[in-house]
C-alpha positions in Angstrom: 88.9 7.2 105.8 87.5 8.0 109.3 86.5 5.2 111.7 82.7 5.8 111.2 83.0 5.4 107.4 85.0 2.2 107.9 82.3 0.8 110.3 79.5 1.6 107.8 81.5 0.1 104.9 82.0 -3.1 107.0 78.4 -3.2 107.9 77.4 -3.5 104.3 79.3 -6.8 103.9 78.4 -8.8 107.0 76.7 -12.1 106.4 73.3 -13.0 107.8 75.0 -15.3 110.3 77.3 -12.5 111.5 74.4 -10.1 111.8 72.4 -12.6 113.9 75.4 -13.2 116.2 76.0 -9.5 116.7 72.4 -8.9 117.5 72.5 -11.8 120.0 75.6 -10.3 121.6 73.8 -6.9 122.0 70.9 -8.8 123.5 73.2 -10.3 126.1 73.0 -13.9 124.9 75.8 -16.4 125.7 77.9 -18.2 123.1 76.1 -21.5 124.0 72.7 -19.8 123.5 73.7 -18.3 120.2 75.1 -21.6 119.0 71.9 -23.5 119.8 69.7 -20.8 118.2 71.8 -20.8 115.0 72.6 -24.5 114.8 76.4 -24.0 115.0 79.1 -24.9 117.4 80.1 -22.7 120.4 83.6 -22.6 119.0 82.3 -21.1 115.7 80.3 -18.5 117.6 83.4 -17.7 119.7 85.4 -17.1 116.6 82.8 -14.7 115.2 82.7 -12.9 118.6 86.5 -12.6 118.7 86.6 -11.3 115.1 83.9 -8.7 115.9 85.8 -7.6 119.0 89.0 -7.2 117.0 87.2 -5.3 114.2 85.6 -2.9 116.6 88.8 -2.3 118.5 87.6 -3.7 121.8 90.5 -3.9 124.2 88.6 -5.9 126.7 87.1 -9.4 126.8 83.9 -7.9 128.4 80.8 -8.9 126.5 79.1 -5.8 127.9 81.7 -3.6 126.3 81.5 -5.5 123.0 77.7 -5.3 123.0 77.9 -1.6 123.6 80.4 -1.1 120.8 78.3 -3.1 118.4 75.1 -1.2 119.3 76.7 2.2 118.9 78.9 1.5 115.9 76.1 1.3 113.3 77.2 -2.1 112.2 73.7 -3.5 112.7 72.0 -0.6 110.8 72.3 -2.5 107.5 70.7 -6.0 107.5 73.2 -8.8 106.7 
């Protein structure tokens, strides 16, 4: 299975919360901002961000790079 197929398969199973967090990352929001907006802890948001980074193969802790990977991967093409 190629990488693009894997990303599209993953995108079909992300939760509404994960979808909202990923959209917020692409929009450049901070963990604190995302947590306040979604009514969850910053730690929970950070865990989602770390998991997304690992899933997308980000080798950097840069939010800009992660936002780019999310935006170009197709993971947000399917609503959560």
